[in-house]
N, C-alpha and C positions, 0 to 999 in steps of 0.2 A: 523436143524441138530439133532433134537430130544432131546436136553438138556432142562431140566426143570429149569427155573429160577424163583426166587421170591425175591422181595426187596421192601422196603418202603423208601420213601424220605420225607424230611422235609425242608421247606424253613427256613433258619436261618437269612437272611438279605433281606430286601426289601426296597429300596429307589426308589420311583416312578420315572420313566424316567431316572434313573442313574445306579442302581445296583441291582442284584439279586444273592443270594447265596443259594445253597441247598445241602443237603448231605443225604447219606443213614443213616438209623437208625436201630438198632438191628443187627442181623446177616444175611446179604444178601446171597442168594444162586445165585451166578453169576459164570461164567466160567473163564474168563480171568483176571478179576480184582475182588477185594472184596469191602470193604468200600471205598467210594469216596466222594469228595466234588467238586461241579462244581460252576462256577460263570460266570456271564456276566456283562460287564460294557458298558455304553453308554456315550460318551462325544462329545460335539460339538467342531469341529476344523475347523477354517477358512471357515465357511459357509457350512461345511459338517458334517457328523456324523461318529465317529469311534465306531465300535462295536467290543468288544473283548470277547472271550470265554476262559475259562481255566478249568483245572481239575487236582486234585491231588488224588492219589489212593493208596491203599494197595494191595499187591498181596494176592491171596488166601492162606489159611493155609495148606491144604493137599498137600503133596509133588508133586504129579503128576500135580495138577492144578497150583501150585506155579511155577513149571518149565515151563508149558505152558504159564503162565502169564509173566514170565521173558522173554520168546521168543517173545510174541505177544502183550503185554499190551501197549507199546509205540505206535506201529503201529495202534492198535485198537483205542486208544484215539485220535490220530491224525485223523483217519478216521471219528470218531464220531464228533469231533469238525469241521472238514471240511464240513460234511453234515449239521450240525447246522448252520454254516456260510452261506452255499448255500441257505438253507431254509429261513433264516432270510432275505437274500438279495432278494429272490423272493417275500416274504411277503411285504417287504418295497416297492419294485417296483409296486406290485399290489395295495397297499394302496395309493401310491403317483401318480401313473400313469406315472412315468418316469423311466429311467434306472439308477440304482445305480452303481457307479464305483466299480470295483473289487478290 
């Protein structure tokens, strides 16, 4: 789309095989959202594994981008988390050689 973005992330929590949290640091140059924190948790449940992703975010400060974020940020975050979930499922299936339930 021709927008230039720039951001840095930092891992804030790492518990091997259980949890990872990361967030932006500084002043990110993003379009629909601004600073964010993301996390994933993994927990065994009845012989399977539950993988959960989450995100919290701020809207951009400039008025035009804030309005765009207000309209699109929830949709965009759901889209991102959906792709992360799909990619994780594919990676787990490839590493285990079996199909992971959706």
